[in-house]
N, C-alpha and C positions, 0 to 999 in steps of 0.2 A: 578309369579310362583305359582303353586298350592301347598298348604300345604299337601293335601291328593289327591292321584290319584288312582283310582280303574279301572282296565282293565280286561275285560272278566271274571269277578268273577263268579264262579259256585260252587254250593254245592249240592252233591247228597247223599241221604240216601237210599242205595239200588236202587230201581227203581224210587224213588221219587226225583224229582229235586226241591229243596227248593229255590235255587237262581240260575238263569239261564242267564249266559253271561251278567252280569251287568257291565257297565262302566260309570264312571263320574269323574269329577274333582271338588275339593273344594278349593276356594281361602282363604287366611288368613283373619280372621275376619268376614267371612260370617256366617249368620244364615240360616241353611238349614232345611226345614221340610221334613221328610220322612213319606209318607202316603200310604195308600192302604187298601183294604178290609181285614177283618180277614183272616188269613192264607195266606196273600200275600207274606210273606217272610221277613218282616221288622225285626223281632227279630233275625232271622237267619243271615241276613246281618250284623246287629250290632255285633252279636257274632263272625262272621268272622273278622270284622274290629279290634276287641280287642283281638283276639287270642283264644277265647273260642272254636272255631271250626277251623279246618284246611281246606282250600279250596280244592276242587277236581281239579279245573283248575283256571287259572287267577292269577293276582298278585295285591298287594297293595303297594303303595309307600307313605311314610311319610317323608316330607321334602327331597324328592328326593332319599330316601333310601328304598330299598325293605324290607318289614317287614312281608309279609304274612307267616303264619305258626309259628311265634314267640309266646312265651307264654305271658299270660296277664301281668305278673309282668314286663317282659322285655319291652313290649309295653308301659306300664304305665311309666316306667323310660324314655322311648324315647318320651313321651309326648302325649299319647292318652289313654283315659280310658272312662268308662261308668258308669252310675247309673243303678240300677235294678228296673224293674217295680214293683215287689214284694219286698219291701224294705228289705235289707239284713244286717241291723245293728245288732251288737252283743247285744243280750238282757240283758246279765249279766253286761254290762258296762254302764257308763253314756254317754251322747251324746258327751261331750268333749273327753272322752277316746276313743270313736269310731273314731272320726275325727283325733285324735292324732296318731292312728295306721297307718292311711294313710300317714300322714306327715313324719313318720319314713322312708318312701321310700327314702327321700332326706336329712333328718336332724337327728342329735342326739336328745335324748329324751327332753332335756330342750328346745331346739329350736323348736322341733316338737310341744310341748304344746303351745308355742306362735303362731306358724303358725296355729294350729288348732283353737285357740281362734279367730284369725283374720278371718279365713274362716267362722266361725259361725257368726261373726259380719257382714260379707259381705252379708250373706243371711238372716239377720235379726233374727238369732236364738241364739244370745249371752245370752239372758236372761234365756234360757233353757239349758245352757252348763252343769250344774251339775245335770240335771234331769236324772232319770233312763229311758232307752229307752222304757220299758214297760209302762211307764206313759205318753208317748207322743201320740198325735193324729196322724192319718195317714198323714195329710198334714205336720205336724211337722217332721215326720219321712222322708217324701219325701225331705224336705229342708235339713234335716240332711244328706241324701244321696248325695245331691248336694255339701254340704260343705265338706263331706269326699272325694268326687272325686276332688274337688278343691285343697285339701291338698296335692294331688300327684303332683301338679304343671303342669297341662296339657296345651298343646297348642290346642289340639282338644278334645272337651268334647262331648260325646254322651249321650243324656238324654232320658231315656225310660219311658214315661208316668208319668212325674213328676207332671202333673196337674190333674191326676186322682182323683176323689172324691172331687175336690175343687169347691167352689161356684164361680160364676162369679167375685165378687170382689176379692176373693183370687187368681183367675187366673190372674187378672189384676196386682195384686201385684207381683206375681211370674214372669210374663212377664217383668215387670219393672226391677226386680232384674236381670234377664237374660240379658237384654239389657245393664244394668250397668256393668255387668261382661265383656261383649264383649267390651265395650268402655274402661273400666279401664285396662283390662289385654290383650286386643287384642285377646281374645279367639275366636276360631272357634267353633260354636255350630251346632250339628246335632241332631234334635229333632224328636222323634216318639211321636205322640199325636193323640188321637181319637177325641178330642174336636176340630171340624173344625173351629169354631169361633176363638179359641185361635191360632191354627196353621196358619191360614190365616193372622191373624194380626201380629203374631210374625215373621214369616219367610219372607225373601227377595226372596227366591227361594224354589221351591218344587220339590222333586223327588217322583214319583208315581210308586209303584210296584203293579203288579197283576200276580198271579200264578208264582211268582219268577222272572218275567221279568220287566225291567224298561220300562214303557209305556209312560212316560212324564217327562220332565225336563224343568221347566220354572218358570216365575213369578206366584204368586198366581192367578192373573187375567187370564193369559194364560192357566194355568192348569184348572181353573174352567170352561173355555169355550171349553176345549179339548173333542171331542166326544168319544175318547177312555176312558178317565177318567170317563165321564158320564156313559158310558156303564158298566165300571167296578163296579161302585157304585150303579147304578140304574137299570142295565139290558139292554140288547141289544135293546129290543123293545122301551124302552124310548128314547135311543140315536137316533133310526131311525126316531122318530117323533119330535125331537127338532130342 
């Protein structure tokens, strides 16, 4: 059974169609990559999934229950949340305090602190628990975002550009962490990432958006050979001559 099912999802801003009749299913424990050129609709789709936008048409089911249009805190309690591309940690708090705020969704304060400490350890950030957010590097803040999302107890975790600004060795480390989270917690991961080397290695399956439409859904190898995907990234003339 699919843990997440999206059917006919459409989002319009006036005359602009940001997401256009998108449908897909995600099985429990899958690592899905969501890719596409700039402006393809990836962030809009993420925002629909976690309740930041309300769909114009279509529906979303989480564990067989319809959840489209529900607010983000309700969806987080039901088991789906996201990180933010531009890290949104509270600057006046320590890293541990930031993650604790998320754990309060399901736990009283004392337990929330323990959950937060565990989540930081799971992403390798326990040594920075008492650091002020302003003193963290961007990669550290990105991992802090992951820890904070984990503290809500998700079944489906949407990761938005968590490997931005990382070096190749740092990307390898983060990919290892994400695989460990999937194995340990049976997490389902949907990842938006512009680093194609990373997303191809991490994902078992790729969804490709272009101008709001889903143009491909398959393994990394299948997607890399898809002429529609090649055209979307490199232009129609290139696709005609490959």
